[in-house]
N, C-alpha and C positions, 0 to 999 in steps of 0.2 A: 577782337570781335566776341570771343568767348566771354571775356570779363563783362562786356557791355550787356550781353544777353542775361547773364547771371544777375547783374545789378538791376536790370529793368524789372519793374513790378514788385519790388521788395518793400515791406513796411519801412517807415523812417528809422526805427530802432535797428532794423537789420541792415539798412544802408550804412548807418553809422558804424555798426560792428564790422561790416565788410570793409569800410575804409581803413579801420584800425588794423584789421588782419592783412590788408594789402600793404600797409606801411610796414608791418612786421615782416612780411614776405620779402619786401625790397631790402629791408635791413639785413635779413638773412643772406640774401644773395650777395650783398656787399661784404658781409662778414666772411664769406668764403673766398674773398680775394686775398692774395698774398699779404701777410702782415696783419690780417684782421682777426686774429684769434683762432686760426686753424689748428693750433696745438692743443685745444681742449674742447670737449663736447659743449654745444650750445643749448641752454635751457629752452630758448625760443625754437630751435630746430626740433627738440623733443616734443614740444607742444604741437607744432605743425604736423609732425609725424603721427602723434596720437590722434589728432583730429582727422587725418587722412585715414587712419585705421578705423575710426568710428564710422566714417563714410562708407568704407568697404563693408563693415558689419551691417550698416543700415541697408545697403543694397541687398545683402543676403536676406535680411528680415523682410524687406519689401517683396522680394521675389517669392519668399515662402508664403507671405500673406496672399499675394495675387495668384500664385500658381501651385501652392502646396498640394501634395498628393493626397492628403487626408484633412478632414476637418480639424483634428487635434493639432496638426502641424500649423494650420492657419491661425487657430486660436492662440497657440504658443507664441507665434510671431507677433500677433497683435498685442499680447500681454507684455512682451519685451519692449515693444515700442511705446506702449502706454506709460511704462515706468521709466522710460529713457529721459535723460536730461537734454538730449539733443533736440533742438527746435525743429530740425528737418523731419524728425521722426513724427512729431505731432502733425506737421503739415501733410505727411503721407497719409496718416490716418483720416484726417479731415477730408482730404481729396477723395479717398476711397469711399467714405460714407456718402459723399455727394455723387458718386459714380453709380448710376442705376444699372450699368451693364454688367457689373461684377457682383451679383447678389451673394455669392458664396463668401467673398471677402468681407462684404458689409455685414453679413450674418456673424462672421467670426469676430469682428470688432464688437458687435453688440453683445455677444456671449462673453467676450473678454471683459467688457465693462461690468457685466453682471457678476462675474466670478472673481475678479481681482480683489485680493484682501488688503493690499496696501493702499494708502491714500493716493488719489490721483491729483497731480498738480494741475491747477488751472482747468478743472473739469468743466467749467462753464463754456469752454471752447466747443463742447459737444452738444450744447442745447439745440442750436439751430439745425445742425445736420440730422440729429435724431428726430426732431419734430418734422423735418422735411420728409423723412421716410414714412411718417404717418400718412402721407398723401399717396403712398403706394397702393396698388390694387392687389399686391401679393399679401395674403393674410399672414403667412409665416413671417415674412420680412417685417411687416408692420407691427406684429405682436412682439417680435424680438426687440424692436426699437422702443416700443412702449415699456417693455420690462426693463430696458437699459436706463430709462429715465428715472428709475428708482434710486440712482446714485445721487440725484439732486434733492435738496430740500424743496418742499412744495412751494415755498415762497418764490423760488428761483424760476419756476415754470408755470405757476398758477395762472397768471394773466394770459400767457400765450395759449394754454390749454382751454381756458374759459372762452377766449376769443374764437378759437378754432371750432369749438363745439356749438357755439351760438351763431356762427357765421353761415347763414343760409345760402350764401353764394358759393360756398365750398362744395365739392362733390360729396354726395351722401356717404361714400366709402370712407372719406377722410374723417367725417364727423363720427362715424361708427368706430373707427380706429382710435379717435380721441377719447370716446367714452370708455373704451377698454383701458386706455392709459389712466384715466381718472379713477376707474374702479380699483386699480392697483395701489393708488396712493393711500397710505395710512394716515389720512387727515380728514377730519369731519367737514372741512370746507369743500373738499372734493365731493363729499356726499351731498352738500347743499347745492353744488352745481348740477349734479345728476338729478336732484329733486326738481330744480328749476327746469331742467330739460324735459321733464315729464309733460310739460305744457307746450312743447314744441309743436308747431303746425304740421311738421313732416312726420307722418305716422310711424315710419320705419325708425326714425331717430328716437322718437318718444318711447317706442316699444323696446328699443335696445337699452335705453336708460332704465326703464322699468326692470328689465331682465337683469341688468347689472346690480341694481339695488336689491332685488330679491336674492341674488347670489351672495350678497353681503348680509343678508338677514334683516334688511331694512323694510318696514312695511310700506305698501304703496297706497297712496291716497288719490281719489278721483278729482278733488277740487283743491283750489289754492288754499282755502281756509284749513282744510284737514292737513295739507302738506305743511302749512305753517306750524300747526300744533306738533307735528313730528319733529320739525326743525327745532322748535323751542324746547322739546323734551331732550333732544340730543345736546343742545346748548346747556341745559340744566345739569345734565350728567357731567359735563366738563370734559376737557381734553384727555385727562388721564384715564377716566372710566371708558371713554370712547375707544382709546387705544387698547385697553385691556379687552374690551368686547370684540374689537376688530381682530386682535391677535387670536383670541379664542375661536372666532369664526373662521379665520384663515387656517388655523391648525386643524379644525374639524373638517374643513373643506379639503385640506391636504390629505388627511387620513382617508377621507372618502375617495378621493381621486386615486390615491395609492392602492386602495383596496380594489377599486374598479380596474385599475391598470394590471394589478396582479391577477385578477380574474381573467381578463382578456388574454394576458400572456399565457396563462395556464391553458385556456381554451385553444389557443393557437398551437401550443406544444402538443396537446392531446390530439389535435387534428393531424399534426405531423406524424405522431405515433401511429395513428390509424393508417395513414398513407404508407408509411414505411413498413408496417407489419403486413400490409396486404401485398407487398412486392415479394414474389417468390424467387425470382431469378437473382443470383448474386451480382451479376454485372449491372443489372438494373438498380439494385440496391446501392451499389457503389456509385453509380451515376447520380442517384438522388442525393446521397450524402455529399458528393462532390459539389453539387449545386448549393446545398445548405451551408457547407463550409465556406463558400464564397459570399454568403449573405452579408448585408451591411449591419444587421442587428446582432450585437454580441450574444444575446440570449439564444438566438437560433444557432449560431456557430458553436456555442457551448453544448447545445442539445446534440448537434451532429458529432462533436468530439466524444460525447458520452456513448453514442451508438458505436463509434469507431472503436472505443476502448472495449466495449462489451464484445464486439466482433473479434477483436484481437485476443481477449482473455477468455471469453466464455463460450466460444464455438470451436468446432473442429476444422471448419473451412478456413483456408488461407485468406488473409486480407488482400484485396485486389491491389496490384502494384500501382495502378493509376492514382490511388489516394496518397501515395508517398510524397510526391512533389508538393501536393496541396498542403499536406500537414507541415512540411518543412517551411513553406512560405508563411504559415501562421506564427512562426517563431517571433516575427517582428510585427505582429498585429498591434493596432493602436490600443486595443482594450487589454488591460492588465490581467483580468481573469482568463481571457482567451490565451494569452501568452503562458500563464501559469499552467492551465490545463494541458496545453500543447506540450510544454516541457515535460510534464509528468508522463504524458502518453509516449513521448519520444524516448523517455528513459527505458521503456519496455520494448522499444523497436530500434535497437542498435544497428539492425541490418540496413536501415535507410541511410543514404549518404547525406548525413546532416551535420557532421562535425564542423565543417568550415562555417556554415551558417550559424550554428549554435555558438561558436566562439565569437563570431562577429557581433551577434546580439548581446552576448554576455559582456563584452567590453563596453557596451553603451547602456546596458540595462540599469535603471535607477532603483527599481523595487527589489528589496533585499530577498524576499521570499522567492520571487521569480528568478532572481540571479542564482539562488541556491539550486533550484530545480533545473535550470539551464545547465548549471555545472554538473549535476548528477547525470543528466542526459548526455552531456559532452563526454563524460568519463565512460559511459556505456558505449557511445558511438566509437570512441577511440579503441576501446577494448575489442569491439567486434571487428573493426577495420584492420587491426593488426593481428587478428587471430588467423591461424592457418586456413587457407582455402576460403577466406571471406569474399574474395572477388572485388573488394573495395580498395581504392588507392587514395590515401590522403598523405599530406606532407608530414614527415617526422617532426617538423617544428610544431605542428598542432599538438602532437602527443607531449612534447616537452613543455609547451605552454600550459597544457592541461595539468601536468605534474606541478608546475610552478603555482598554478591556482590552487591545487590541492594542498600544497604546503602552506599557502596563505590561510586556507580554511582550517587547516590542522591547528594553527596557532590562534584561532579566534577564541573568544570567551564563551560564545554560545555552544553548549555541548552538542547540539544537533549538527552544527556546522563542522565541529571537530570530527564527529563521527563520519559525516559525508566525506570530509577530506581524507580521513584514514582509509575509508572504503575504496575511494578512487585510486589512492596510492597502491593499495593492495591489488586491485585489478590490473593496473598498468605495469606493476612489477612482476606479475605472473608471466609476462611475455618477454621475449628476447628483444635485443635492439638497443640496450643502454650500455654505456661504458662502465667500467668498474668504479670509477669515481662517482658517476651519477647514481649507481646502485647504492654505494656506501652513503652517499648524501641523503637519500630518501629513507633508507633503513635507519640511518642515524637520527633523522628528524622524528621518525616514529618512536624510537627508543627514548629520545630526549623529551618528547611531549608526554610520554607515559611517565617518565621520571618526575616531571613537573607536577603530575597529577597524583603521585603516590601519597602525599601527605594531606590531600584534600578530602572533604567529606563525600565527594561524588564518586562512590564506588562503581556506579553504573557505567560512567564514562571510562573508568579504568578497565572494567571488564570488556567494554567494546573496543578499546585500543588493543588490549591483549588479544581479543578475538581476531582483529585485523592482522596482528603479528603472527598469531597461530596459523591463520590462513596462508600466509606466505611460506610458513614452514611445511605446510601440507601440499600446496600446489603452486609451484613457481619454478622457473628455470634458475632462480637464485636461492634455492632451498638451503644450500650449504652456507651462503653468506647470511641468510636470515637466521639460521640456527646459531651462528657465531654471535650475532648481535643480540638475539632474544633469549637464548637458552638460560643464561643466568637470571634474567628478569622473570622467567616463568617459575624458576625454583623459588625466588624470593616471594613471588605472588601467591604461593601455596599457603602463606600465613596471612593473607589478606582476609579481613573480616567479611568482605562482600562475597556472597556465593558466586555471582557471575564472574568475578575476577578469578576465583579459584578454579571454576569450571573451565575458563579459557586457558588458564595456565596448565591445567591437566591436559587439555587438547594439544597445546603447543609441545609439551614434553613428549607426548605419545607420537606426534608427527615427526619429531626429530629422531627418536630412538626408542622403540617400544620396550626392549629388554631393559635398557637402562632406566627408562621411566618407571617400570614396575618395581625396580629396586628402591626407587625413591618413594613411590606411591603406596607401598605396603604399609607405611605409617599413617595412611589416610583412609583405611578401610572402614573406619567408623566416623568419617567426617560428618559434620552437621548437615551438609547438603546431600539430599537423596541423589541428585544428578551426579555429583562427584563420586559418591559411593558406587553408583551404577557404572560410571566410566571406568573406575578402577577394576570393578568386577569383570566387565567386558574385556578389558585389556588382559586380565589374568587368564581368562578363557583362551586368549590368543597366544600368549607367550608364557603362561604360568606352568608350574610343575606340580608333581605329587605333593610337595610340601604345602601348597596352597589349598589343597582339598579340605584340610581340617577347618580352617577359618571360613571357607566357603560353605561347608556343611552346617556350620553354626548359624548361618543366616537362612537356612531352609525352613520355611514354614513359620518363621518368627519375625521377619522384617519385610518392609515394602519391596525390597529388592530380592525376594525369595526366588522368583522365577528366573531373574537374571543370574543369580548365583548358581542355580541348577544348570542353566544352559552353559555357564562357564565350566562347571564340573564335568558335564558331558563331553565338552571339547577336550578337557584334560584327560578324561578317561579314554577317549578315542586315541589320544597320542601316547598313552601309557602302555606298559607291558602287562601280561596276564597276571603277574605277581601283584601288581597294584590293584587290579580288578578283584582278584581273589581276596585280598586283604579287606577291601571295602564290601565285598559280599558278606564276609564275616561280621563287619561292623554293623551293616544294616540288619543282619539276622539277630544280633544281640541287642540292638538299639530298640528302645520302646517305640512301637508303632512304625517300625522301619525308618526311624529317624525323622518322622514327619513327612515322608515322601507320599505323594499322591500315587494313584494307580498308574497313571500315565508315566510318571517319573520312574517308578520302580521297573516297569516294563522296558522303558528306554535303556535303563542301566543294565538289566539282565540280557537284553538283546546284544548290547555292546560286549558284555562279558562272554556271551556265547560265541560271538565272532572271534574274539581274542583267543578263546580256548581252542577253537577249530584251527585258527591260523598258527598257533604255537603248539598244537598237538598236546594240549593239557586235558587228558581224558577225565580225570576226576572232577576237574572244574567244569568240564562240559556236561558231565552227568548231573552235577548239582544245578547248573543253570537251567537245564531242560526240565529237571524235576520241579524246580521253583516256578518256572514258566507254566508248566502243565497244571500245577496246583493253583497258580494265580488265576488262570483262565477258567478252571473248574469252579473256583469260588465265585467267579463273576458270571457263571452259567454260559460262558462262551465255549460250548462243548466241542465245536468244530476245531477251534484253536487248541483246546486242551488235548483232544485226540491226536492232533498233529504232533504236539510236543511229547506225549507219552509214547507215541509210535517212534519218534526219533530217539527217545531215551532207550527204548528196547533195542534199537539198532546198535547202540554203543555199549550194551551190556556185555560184561566180560565173564560173568558166571551164570550158571543156571538160575541161581537164586535172584540175581539182579534182573535177569530176563523175565522170570515169573512175576517179580514184584512190579515191573513195568507193565506187563500184560494184565495183571490184576487191576492196576490203576486204569488201564485202557478199557477193560471190561466194565468197570464201574462207570466210566464216562458214557459208554454206549447205553447202559441201562438208564442213566439219568437223562440222556438226550431226549427221547429214546431213539436209538438206531438199531432196531431189532435184527435186521439182516446181518449187520456187522457183528452184533453180539453172538448170534447163533453160529456164525462162521468161526468166530474166535473160539467158542466153547467146543465146537465140533473138533477143531484141531487139538484142543487140550485133551479132550476125552479120547481122541485117537491114540494118544500116547500113554495115558494113565487113568486109573480109577482115582476118585477123590474122596479122602476121608474128611470127617467133620472139622479137622484142624487145618485142612489145606487152605492155602492163601486165596484161591479162587472161590472156595466155598464161603470163606469168611467175608469176602468182598460182596458176593451175592446176598448173603445173609444180612449184611449191613444195609444193603440197598432195600431188600424186601420189607424190612421192618422200620426203615427210615426213608420212605419213598419221597420223591419230588412231586411237585404239583403238575409237572408236565407229562407224567406217565402213570399207568396203573400197574401195581405190582402183580396183579393177577394175569395181566397180558404178558409180562415178562416171564412169570412162572410157566404159563402155558407154552410159551415159545421154548423154554428150556425142556419141558416135558416132551415136546415133539422132536427133540434131537434124538436120533437113533445111532448110538455108538456102534462101530463095527464088531465089537466084542462086548460080552456082558460086563457091566460096571455096577456090581451090587451095592457098593457103598454110595455111589452116585444115585442109584435108584432109591435107596433108603432115605437119602437126603431130600430128594424130590418129594417123597411121601410125607416126610416130616414137615417140609415147608407148606405143603398143601393143607395139612391138618392145622398147623398154626395159623395160616391165613384164614382158614374157615372159622376157627374159633374166634379169631380177631374180628371177623365180619359179623358173627352172631353177637358178640359183645357190643359191637358198635350199634347194631340194630336194636338190641335190648335197651341200650342207653338212650337211643333216639326215641323209642316208644315211651319210655318213662318220662 
C-alpha cells in the first residue's frame, strides 16, 4: 500500500526511476540470502543507505524551513535545498512557494533565491510559483517574489509579466505588483512595457507605471507620440548605454536610500537615548534595557548592549541581576555583531553563570573574530567560577576544555590569538585543581611556544608570552613549577633586542627571587629601556644595600629615572645604620650643590639621618643633622620649623659654647620671623646671667640682623623691643651696645632719606 501511494502522482521519469530503485531493492534483499555475497559489503547497499541518509537530511532541512526558530535558520535551510541534487528537495521548495499559509517559509525561499551565489540548476522551475505570489495582497511577500525574479533573464519571464500587467481582468493589486517586478528588470524592454502602461484606462495602474518610470529617471510623456519619441531615443542609445545609465541610476538610488535609512536609524537611536536618559530609577532603566535587548532589530540590541557596557564600566551602581540571563541568551543571537558585542561584554562579567553557554556557542561559531571573543569570555567565566567564594558551580570538564582551546589558540599564527591563548592559560593556572601532569603540560606548552618565537622578528609577541609566564611566577598556586620552567628563559631574554621582552623578563626574575634577581640585574642599570632601568632601580630600593647607593646617586638629577633612584636611596637609607647615613651626610656636604638634590630630597634624607642618630644615640651626628635642618628651613624662610630645630639643637648641647651657639641661631630666627615676644624672653634670660661685650655671640647675631634686615620686619622695632628689656642688674656693656645700635640706625636712616631726596 505504501509503495502504491508513493508511485501515484509521480512524473513519468520519476516512475521509471522508482521502478529501477525497486528492482535494486529486490536484488539487495535477495543478495542477503545465504550464499549471495554476504561475505563482502555491497555497493548497492551503500547506495541505498546513502539515499536513506539524504532523505533524513531532507526531513531536517524541511522542518527547519517550515518551523525554524529564526529567519536566518529558514533561509539557510532553503539555500541548502536550492543547491541540493535531490529531486525531492526541489519539490519541497516548489510546494512551499505555492502554500500561501506559510508566508515566513515562502519569504525565506525568496530571500535565498536572491542571495545564493552559486548557479541554481533548472531555475525555470521557480518561474510559475514566483509569479503566482505576485497575486498576493501582502506587499512584503509580493515584493520579495518580484525581487527573486531577478535570477531569470528577462526573456524567460517577459511574456508572462507583459500579459499580467496588461490583463484588466486581473486584480489591481496583482497588476501593481507586476509593475514593481518590471521596474526591477535591467532591460529597456521592461521600460517600454511600463511606457505602454501609462496609457492604461485604469488610473491607479497608469499612475503606478508613471511613478516607476520616474524612480528610474525616465521622463513621462502625456501622449503616445511623445512616448514614442522617448522610446526611440532609448533605442538609439542602445542596450549597453541603457544598462550603464540604469546601473548609475540604481547606484544613486541605493546611496539615497542608504542615506535615508541611516538618518532614520540615527533618529530612532536618539529617541531611545532620550527615553533612557529620562529614566531615573535603576530598576526601571534595567527593565527598559531588557526590552530593547529582546528587540528583533540588531541595531537596537547593539544600542542596548552599549548602554549595559557603560553601566557596567562607567557607573558606581551595580548592574541589575535580571539583565544577566538576557545577556547570556544573546550569545547565540543570529546577528554576528550582536554575538561579538555580547562576547566582549561578557568577558568583563565573569560573575555571570555563562561558561556552559559560551562553550556551547564556541563549538558551533563560524566567525573567527566572534569565536575569539567567546573564548576570552569563556576564560574569564571559568576563572571567576573557580575562584574562592565565587558561589558558581561549573563542571571541571569545562575548565579542561577551555585549557585545550587555549592551547589551540596558543599555536595559531595570528599573534592576537596566541596572546589570548597565553592569557587564558595564565588565568586558569593561577588556581588549584589540576594534576601535576596537567600543570607541566601547559607550562611546557607556554615555554615551547616562546622558544618557537625566539628567532622571529615579532618581539612584541615574545614580550607578551614572557609577560604571561611572568604572571604565573607572580600569582599562581604553581609558582614553584612556573619558576622551574621559565627562570632560564627569563635570563636568556635579558639579551633580547625588544624592550617589551626584556621588561617582562625582568618582571619574571623579580617575581621568582628578588635578591637573586638583583645580582643578575645590576648589569642592566644602564639598559636602553627606561622601563627596565626603573624596574631595576625599584628592586634595588627593596633589596639593595649600601653598595648600591653610589650608582643610584649618579642618576640623581641627570637621568629620567632620577626620582625613582632617589626613592630607592631613601629606602636603603632607612634600612642602613647611622654610619652609612653619616658617610652620606659628608658626601652631600662636600658635593657640589648637595649632589643635585632638591630641597625636598635633602630634607627627607636629613630627617632619616636625625631618626637614625636618635635611635643609635649618635650625639655628634644628631647635632649636625639638627643644625643642617635648622639652617635649611631658615634659608627657605620657614622660621617656625627653623626655630623648632635650633631649639632641639640647644637641648642636645653638651657645652656652654654649643648651647650659646644654638641660642644665638634661635635668637636670629626670632628676629627674622619676627617673633618679638619670644626674642625678648630669650634675651631677658641671657641678660639675667651675664653682661654682653661687643664680641659676644648674641651681640654679633643681633648686629648681623639689624644691619642686614629681612623684608618681613623693621630693625627699629627689634631695637625698640631690646631697649625695653630691663635686666635685674646693671649691664653697662649691653647698655652701651644699645646706644651704639641706635646711633648707627639713626645715621643709616638719615643717609637713606638724603639719598632719596636727591
